[in-house]
C-alpha positions in Angstrom: 0.0 0.0 0.0 1.4 3.4 -1.0 1.4 5.7 2.0 3.9 8.5 1.3 6.4 9.6 -1.3 5.5 6.7 -3.5 6.7 4.1 -1.0 5.0 1.2 0.6 4.6 1.1 4.3 7.6 -1.2 4.9 9.9 0.9 2.8 8.6 4.1 4.4 9.3 2.8 7.8 12.9 2.1 6.8 13.4 5.4 5.0 16.1 7.5 6.6 14.4 10.7 5.5 11.6 9.9 8.0 14.0 10.3 10.9 14.7 14.0 10.2 11.0 14.8 10.4 10.6 12.7 13.6 13.5 14.7 15.2 12.0 18.0 14.1 8.6 17.1 15.6 10.1 15.9 18.8 12.1 19.2 19.1 8.9 21.2 18.5 7.1 19.4 21.3 9.8 20.0 23.9 9.9 23.4 25.7 13.7 23.3 25.8 15.0 20.9 23.1 18.5 19.7 23.7 21.2 20.8 21.3 22.5 17.3 21.1 19.2 15.8 19.8 20.0 15.9 16.1 23.6 14.7 16.7 22.3 11.6 18.6 19.9 10.8 15.8 22.8 10.9 13.3 24.9 8.8 15.6 22.2 6.2 16.1 21.2 6.0 12.4 24.8 5.4 11.4 24.8 2.2 13.6 21.3 1.0 13.5 18.5 0.5 10.9 16.0 3.3 10.5 13.2 1.4 12.2 15.3 0.7 15.4 16.6 4.3 15.4 13.0 5.6 15.2 12.0 3.5 18.2 15.0 4.9 20.1 14.0 8.5 19.3 10.4 7.8 20.4 11.6 6.4 23.7 14.1 9.2 24.1 11.2 11.7 23.6 9.2 10.0 26.4 12.3 10.0 28.6 12.8 13.7 28.1 9.2 14.5 28.9 9.2 12.4 32.0 12.5 13.7 33.5 11.9 17.3 32.5 15.7 17.8 32.0 18.1 17.6 29.1 21.3 17.0 31.1 23.2 14.2 29.4 24.3 12.5 32.6 20.8 12.5 34.0 19.3 11.2 30.8 21.9 8.4 30.7 21.2 7.3 34.2 17.4 7.3 33.6 17.7 5.3 30.4 19.4 2.4 32.2 17.1 -0.4 33.4 17.9 -1.2 37.0 19.0 -4.8 37.5 18.9 -5.7 33.8 21.0 -5.2 30.7 21.6 -1.7 29.6 19.3 -1.8 26.6 19.8 -0.5 23.1 18.9 3.2 23.9 21.2 3.3 27.0 24.1 1.8 25.1 23.6 4.2 22.2 23.3 7.2 24.6 26.4 6.1 26.5 28.5 5.8 23.3 27.3 9.1 22.0 27.7 11.1 25.2 31.1 9.7 26.1 32.4 10.2 22.5 31.2 13.8 22.6 32.5 14.4 26.1 29.1 15.2 27.5 28.8 12.5 30.2 30.8 9.9 32.1 30.2 6.2 31.1 27.7 4.4 33.3 28.9 1.1 34.8 26.0 -1.0 33.7 27.7 -4.3 34.5 28.5 -3.4 38.1 24.9 -2.2 38.7 23.5 -5.4 37.2 25.7 -7.6 39.4 24.9 -5.5 42.5 21.2 -5.9 41.7 21.7 -9.7 41.3 23.3 -10.0 44.7 20.5 -8.0 46.2 18.0 -10.3 44.7 19.8 -13.3 46.1 19.6 -11.7 49.6 15.9 -10.8 49.2 15.1 -14.3 48.1 16.4 -15.6 51.5 13.6 -16.3 54.1 13.0 -13.3 56.4 14.5 -14.6 59.7 17.8 -15.5 58.1 18.0 -12.7 55.6 19.8 -10.0 57.5 22.9 -12.1 58.0 23.0 -13.0 54.3 22.7 -9.4 53.4 25.5 -8.4 55.7 27.7 -11.2 54.3 27.0 -10.0 50.7 28.1 -6.5 51.7 31.3 -7.9 53.3 32.1 -9.9 50.2 31.6 -6.9 48.0 33.9 -4.8 50.2 36.5 -7.5 50.1 36.2 -7.7 46.3 36.7 -3.9 46.0 39.7 -4.0 48.4 41.3 -6.7 46.3 40.9 -4.7 43.2 42.5 -1.6 44.8 45.3 -3.7 46.1 46.0 -5.2 42.7 45.4 -8.8 43.9 43.0 -11.3 42.4 39.5 -10.4 43.4 36.6 -12.8 43.4 34.5 -12.4 40.3 30.9 -11.1 40.4 29.7 -14.5 39.2 31.4 -16.2 42.1 29.8 -13.9 44.7 26.3 -14.4 43.2 26.9 -18.2 43.2 27.9 -18.1 46.9 24.8 -16.2 47.8 22.7 -18.6 45.8 24.0 -21.5 47.9 23.3 -19.6 51.2 19.8 -18.8 49.9 19.1 -22.4 49.2 20.4 -23.4 52.6 18.2 -20.9 54.3 15.2 -22.2 52.3 16.1 -25.7 53.3 16.3 -24.8 57.0 13.0 -22.9 56.8 11.2 -25.9 55.1 12.2 -28.5 57.8 12.1 -28.0 61.5 11.9 -24.2 61.4 15.1 -22.4 62.3 15.0 -18.7 62.7 18.6 -18.1 63.7 21.9 -19.1 62.2 23.2 -19.9 65.7 20.8 -22.9 65.9 22.2 -24.5 62.7 23.8 -27.9 63.5 26.3 -30.0 61.6 23.5 -32.6 61.0 21.5 -30.0 59.1 24.4 -29.1 56.9 25.2 -32.8 56.2 21.6 -33.4 55.0 21.7 -30.3 52.9 25.0 -31.3 51.2 23.7 -34.8 50.6 21.0 -33.5 48.3 23.7 -32.6 45.7 26.7 -34.8 46.2 28.3 -33.8 42.9 28.7 -30.2 44.1 29.1 -31.0 47.8 32.8 -30.0 48.0 32.1 -26.6 46.5 29.1 -26.0 48.6 30.9 -27.0 51.8 33.7 -24.5 51.0 31.1 -21.7 50.6 29.4 -22.7 53.9 32.7 -22.8 55.7 33.5 -19.3 54.6 30.1 -18.0 55.6 30.2 -19.6 59.1 33.7 -18.4 59.7 32.5 -14.8 58.9 29.4 -15.4 61.1 31.6 -16.5 64.0 34.0 -13.6 63.6 30.9 -11.3 63.5 29.6 -12.9 66.7 26.4 -14.1 65.1 27.1 -17.7 66.1 29.1 -19.3 69.0 30.4 -22.4 67.2 31.1 -23.2 63.6 28.8 -26.1 62.5 31.0 -26.9 59.5 33.8 -28.1 61.8 34.3 -31.9 61.3 32.2 -32.1 58.1 34.1 -33.8 55.3 32.9 -33.5 51.7 33.0 -36.5 49.3 35.8 -36.9 46.8 36.0 -33.9 44.6 35.5 -34.1 40.9 38.5 -34.1 38.6 41.2 -36.4 37.2 43.4 -38.2 39.7 46.1 -40.1 37.9 48.0 -43.0 39.4 51.3 -42.0 40.8 54.3 -44.1 39.8 56.6 -45.5 42.5 59.9 -43.9 43.1 61.8 -46.9 41.6 59.7 -46.7 38.4 60.4 -43.0 38.2 64.1 -43.6 38.4 64.0 -46.3 35.8 62.2 -44.0 33.4 64.6 -41.1 34.1 67.6 -43.3 33.3 65.8 -44.5 30.1 65.1 -41.0 28.9 68.6 -39.7 29.7 70.9 -42.6 28.8 69.2 -44.9 26.3 70.2 -44.0 22.7 67.3 -46.0 21.3 64.7 -43.7 22.8 63.1 -41.2 20.4 63.9 -37.6 21.3 60.2 -36.6 21.4 59.5 -39.4 24.0 62.4 -38.2 26.1 61.4 -34.6 26.0 57.7 -35.1 26.8 58.6 -37.7 29.5 61.1 -35.5 31.3 58.7 -32.4 31.1 56.0 -34.5 32.6 58.2 -36.2 35.2 60.3 -33.3 36.4 58.1 -30.3 35.6 54.6 -31.7 36.0 53.6 -30.7 32.5 50.1 -32.0 31.7 49.4 -33.5 28.3 47.4 -30.5 27.1 50.4 -28.2 27.7 52.7 -30.7 25.9 50.3 -30.8 22.9 50.2 -27.0 22.6 53.9 -26.6 23.0 55.5 -24.4 20.2 59.0 -23.7 19.2 58.5 -20.0 20.1 57.8 -21.1 23.7 61.4 -22.1 24.1 64.0 -19.4 25.1 67.4 -20.7 24.0 69.3 -17.8 25.7 67.7 -18.2 29.1 67.1 -22.0 28.8 63.5 -21.6 29.8 60.2 -22.9 28.4 56.7 -21.6 28.7 54.1 -24.2 29.7 50.4 -23.5 29.4 49.1 -20.7 31.5 52.0 -20.6 34.0 52.7 -17.0 34.8 56.5 -17.3 34.5 58.8 -19.3 32.2 60.1 -22.6 33.6 63.9 -23.0 33.9 65.0 -26.3 32.4 67.4 -28.6 34.1 70.4 -30.0 32.2 68.6 -33.3 31.4 65.5 -31.6 30.0 67.5 -29.0 28.1 69.6 -31.8 26.4 66.4 -33.6 25.5 64.9 -30.3 24.2 68.0 -29.8 21.9 67.8 -33.4 20.7 64.1 -33.0 19.8 
């Protein structure tokens, strides 16, 4: 159906000329139209299709009318959705304002993670909720302190996962014989809770130990109920360790037997003397070897590994 300028409805919706008229009408409706309005429309249209840009301009018009201000920083803060992803309009506004030097970037990821931690605390049953909320604040403070100190802070995902385990424990305690205080939690309660998911029992137990250590230090409990609890065997690969006599026999084979292939000797000595896993050996490259310093880079180890004379001889032979 022809609606305007000889174009069908779909073509007219995607026509860039339509955006100029939309911006003019929006500026006419506002008492104090911002000077950056046309610049933002050009910025958005260069990165999005005409239809999406039109939707962003419409939402921006409603945002300007609701806030009653044209200050870029305020508009950027209001465009963000609390506890959720930033959204197309918020990301476009942030890119435009920061590139133009009109506003500071908004830390959407940090706000989203903070809202996720708050939801974990709010999902905890009421009698046990205050302690979990305080623990969440303590973990956040420790994370920020580690970032300032340049150490390895715990990730936001780890903090949210720890709070989820505590929330599940609180729900478990509230569902059985009602416990309204963390001080009344006993080791038997925790053992039953951990037995529900034996595959993740070791990880959950480490989270509970950290929480109850903090609770005891904060004088919320008198005794730590996790004392004496042992988790099942953790998941992972546990290879069989060779006896010392077998290790010596292999070392003599790889260092003195001329019939041994050089590749076998190198991989064997790296595994025996430097604990190099098979994945690191498969990914080993020639550029990982420093001939001058006689070192080798293995996997994700932070520093090069110095090679002993036997390993270095095998490396040269290979």
